[in-house]
N, C-alpha and C positions, 0 to 999 in steps of 0.2 A: 414184833419187830423187825426190825429194817436191818438188812445184810451188806451194809454199803461196801464196794473195792473201789478201790483208789484204783486212778490211771496212770498211766505216764509209759507207757507204749513197753512194761513189765522192766523199764532199765530204770528207770528214777520215781517221786514220788515215795510216798510213804499217808498210814494213819495224819499225822500233822499236817501234811499238805493240804489235804480234802476235809478235815475236821468241821471248819465254818462251813462250806457249803452246805456239805450230811449233816453237820445240826442245826442250818437252815430246814434241809426237806426234816427230819424228823421232828423238830416242834410245827411245823406244818399240816405234816398228819397225825400230830399227837400220839406219837409210840419212842419205845425206845431202841439202840441204832449200834450195832456193834459193828466198826469197822475192824475189816482183816486187814492185820501188819502183815501182807505175806513179802516173803523174801523175793528177790532180784536178779535176773537174768546180767550179765551172762554164768554167775556161781548159780544161780537157784533159776535152769533154763526147761522149759515143757516137758516132762507135763508135772514140772513143781509146784507151778503157782496152782494150778487148777486143781491139783491133791490136796494143798495148803488148804487151800478157801472151800474145797468140798469139806474139807475135816471138821474146817470153826462153823461148815454148817449142820456136818451132824453132831459137831458138841452143845448144840442148842436146842434138838430132838434129845439126845442123851441128857437135858437140864433141862427139860419140864415143859419146855418150847413146841407148842402144836405145830405143826406146818400149815395149816391152812393159818395158821397167824404170821407167818412168816412171808419176809418180802424183798427177792435180790433188788440189789441198784449197782448202779458202777456206772464210770466217765470211764468214755475209751477202752483201753486197754481193760478196764474195771469192769468195763460196760460187755465186751467181750465174755469177761468172767463172770461176770451176773447171771450167763446163757450156757455156759459150762460149766457152772457150776452144776445147776441140776440136771443137764445130761449127765454129767459126772451119779451124778446122785441117782438117778436114775438104775446105769449101769452098775452100781451095788446095792440098788434093790432098797433105796429110801426112798419115804415118798415124799413125794413132790410141794413146795413149797405153793401160798395160794397167789402169787404172782411177780413176774419181772422187770422191770423199771431198766431201761437201758438208757445212757445219756451219751449219744455219738461215739457210738459202739464200734471200736475197730473190731471187724471177725476178719480180714480177706488180708490172710500172710499172702499169697501171692502175689499179692501188691497187684491188683487188678482194676478194671472200674474206666468207665472216662473223665468222671469227675474230678479224679486225677489232673487232669490238664485242663478241662474247662472249667475247672475253679482257682486254680493255680495261680491266678493274677488278686485273686479276690480272697482267697487264705491266707491270714497272718500267720500263722503257724506251724503250720503242717507240710511239709514239702516230699516231693516226691523221696528225691535219697537218704531224708531222712529215717520216712517210712521201710523203707529198704531197707535199712541198716538195721534198724529196731526188728522185723522181722526177723532176720537174718540172727542175732544176739538170742532172741525170746526161741526159734525155738531149737538153736543148738545141733544140729544134724535133724532134725526129727521131718517127717514132712506138710507141708503147710497146705496138705489136705489133709491131714489128721481133723478129724472133728470135732475132739476136745479141744484144739489148736485153730480152728476157720472153723466153726459151726452151718458157716454155709453149705458144708458137706454131711452135715447130721441128718439124721431123722428126726426133724422138729414134730411127728405126728403126740399128739398126746400133751406136749409140755402145757403149760399153765397161761392165763390171761397174760398178752404184753402190752405194755405203752413204751414207747420208740421217743425220743425228742431230736433233734438232731435240725446243725444250722443250715439253712441253702447256700452259705458262703463258704463252705466247707471242701476242702479237694477230699473229703472219707464221706462226702454226703452218702455216693451211688452204695458203699457200703451198708447203712442202714437201710434205701430206699430195694435193693436187693436181698435181701434178712429178710425186708415186709416181707416180698412178692413168694420166698420158699415158705415162709413161715405159715402166711394163706393160702397157697396149695396144698400143704401138710394140716389141713384144717382150725389149723391154729385160731385161737381169736386173738389180734392185735387190732392197736390203735399206735396211728405216725403221727409226729407231727414234728413240722417242717416247719422253724423260726425264719423268716424274710433278715435277709443282710447280717445274721449272725453269724458269728466265728465259734469253732472246735470249742467244746462243753464251756457255751456263757454260761451254764451257771454258776460258774466258781465267782459272778460278781452279783449271786445275790444279796442282796441287801444293802445294793448301791447303785442298782439298774431295776427299771423297771420291768424290762424282756425275761430277766434274769428270776426276779421274783415275780411276776406270774407264771411262769417255765414251773416254778417249784409249786407253785399254786394249784398248778394242772393238774400234777405229779398228786399233790398231795387229792385234792378233788378224785380225781381214776381213781385213787388204790385205797381208800376210808371201805367203801362198800367191799373190795374183796378181805378187806383185812374185819371185817363184822364191824366199823370206827363207822359214831356217830357223825 
């Protein structure tokens, strides 16, 4: 079972805006998908979203789904949540899922990173002022170094295998590369694919662009063995 979590900077998006993309992923993988419809900031600031999404993961476990049959995934803010849900589940003493698949995860609530500047001309979607505003809204006064808001500060040891996808033209590119470095340093099994010339969450074009279809197929190929699927 896939537990996909939608992105949108924690302030926009829904299960409906992302249903098509997650549907392509579920079909390619051959599994069910339960898209989490969490409440957004500013009405629901941190740690609201991560707690809501963790509650859904716990609900799956309570309803007969085995942790080794579950994978968390998501895009942008949802990509971060696909990681922080697992960290939160560990804090609650819950068994961890089989794998994590973040797409263009937005993990850095301090809004650092050199690609915010070096990719500013190539990224058509994500600009520093927008990221800063969304981070402030999501945090609602919480620390930008809280590990459940910013997994760059988390203890990543012992997390399930992870597969990260990101576009090379993204201002948030080094959110992925820095998280990858920290996870590897913690001993995690991590695969990182950087797609040339691709924009933030280009997987949205699944069914319309070969690059997106290729990315979805790569995720399915990678995750099937972790879920025991042929």
